C-alpha positions, 0 to 999 in steps of 0.5 A, spaced: 499 499 500 505 504 500 507 504 493 499 506 492 500 512 496 506 514 493 502 514 486 495 518 488 500 523 492 503 524 485 497 525 482 494 529 487 500 534 488 504 534 481 503 539 475 502 532 470 499 532 463 492 528 463 495 522 459 499 521 466 494 522 470 491 517 466 497 511 467 497 513 474 490 511 474 491 505 471 497 503 475 493 504 481 487 500 479 492 495 478 494 494 485 488 495 488 485 489 483 492 486 484 490 486 493 483 485 492 486 478 489 490 476 494 486 478 499 481 472 496 486 468 496 487 468 503 480 468 505 479 461 500 486 458 503 484 461 510 476 458 508 478 451 507 483 450 514 477 452 517 473 446 514 479 441 514 477 442 523 472 437 526 471 442 532 467 447 532 470 454 530 470 459 536 467 465 537 473 468 537 474 466 531 468 467 528 469 475 529 476 475 525 473 471 519 467 476 519 471 481 519 476 479 514 470 477 510 468 485 511 475 487 510 476 484 503 467 486 501 471 494 502 476 493 498 473 490 493 467 496 493 473 501 493 477 497 487 471 497 483 469 505 485 475 507 483 476 503 476 469 506 475 471 512 475 477 511 470 472 508 466 467 514 466 473 519 465 476 515 459 469 515 456 467 522 456 467 526 449 471 532 448 466 538 448 469 541 442 469 534 438 461 533 440 460 540 438 464 539 430 459 533 430 453 536 432 454 541 427 456 537 421 449 532 423 445 538 423 449 540 416 448 533 413 441 534 415 439 541 412 443 537 405 438 533 404 433 535 406 434 541 401 437 535 396 429 533 397 426 539 396 429 540 389 428 533 387 420 535 389 420 541 385 423 539 379 417 534 379 412 539 381 415 544 376 415 538 370 408 536 372 405 543 371 408 544 364 406 538 362 399 540 364 400 545 361 402 542 355 397 538 355 391 544 355 394 546 350 394 541 345 387 539 348 385 546 344 388 543 338 384 536 337 378 540 334 382 543 329 384 536 327 378 534 327 375 539 322 381 538 318 379 530 317 372 533 316 374 538 310 380 531 307 373 527 307 368 532 304 373 533 297 370 529 291 373 524 288 375 527 282 378 533 285 382 528 291 389 529 286 389 536 285 392 542 288 388 544 293 387 537 297 394 535 296 396 542 299 391 541 305 393 532 305 400 535 306 400 540 312 395 535 316 400 529 315 405 535 317 400 537 323 400 530 326 407 528 325 409 535 330 404 532 334 407 525 335 413 527 336 411 532 342 407 524 345 399 525 342 398 519 339 390 517 336 387 512 340 385 506 337 378 504 338 375 500 332 374 493 332 378 493 339 374 491 345 370 496 349 374 500 355 371 505 359 378 508 360 379 510 352 373 509 350 366 514 350 359 509 348 354 514 346 350 508 343 349 501 341 349 497 334 347 492 331 353 488 328 354 482 324 362 484 323 363 483 331 361 480 338 358 484 343 361 488 346 366 491 341 366 498 339 363 497 330 363 504 330 367 511 331 365 517 332 370 522 334 377 520 334 380 520 342 388 521 343 393 519 348 399 525 351 405 519 353 400 516 359 394 521 360 388 520 356 387 527 352 380 525 349 376 520 350 374 517 343 366 517 342 364 510 340 358 506 338 358 499 342 356 493 339 350 489 342 
């Protein structure tokens, strides 16, 4: 115990660095643990000697054993407390490092939130642009209908004329540009009726098509990418 007292005095009185203090405390803990182990071994030896005696122990011996056991428990308790203090000191974090970690965590969270906000904004912007584009294209559909009606009304003997040919070329150019924008006609005639694509306005009799099949297309429907721009107006076989 004299060596332990010297080490304790050196830690308390000297101007030692944190590293030296920790090393001194570790030495003290090792000495306390070693002393506790020695006392435990001595107690075990004494217990074995007592067990070998056939006679009952005297009252004085019983008191001595009680004192030894109490002393051992006290020593073990002190050693455990010292070890606990040493470990708690080692586990204590640097306040500056904790502050840096906290600020770093906040920055990473804000960067993630900003990235999510940017992606959400871009998605909403694209949806708004596509919706506006769809509204404009929907207003052009009646113009396409009039083109088709006009071309269908041209007499057979005038279909090869310059005027009809010019109208037909303009119509084809318009349809090509609409297709490049993602607008496509909905196939209806001869297809099974689909309420998501077709709008049935009448029932018709037909020997060519089975029941539930579109037999007549009254107005052409169109798709814009994956969205129905206008449903096809059809007549369905009874």
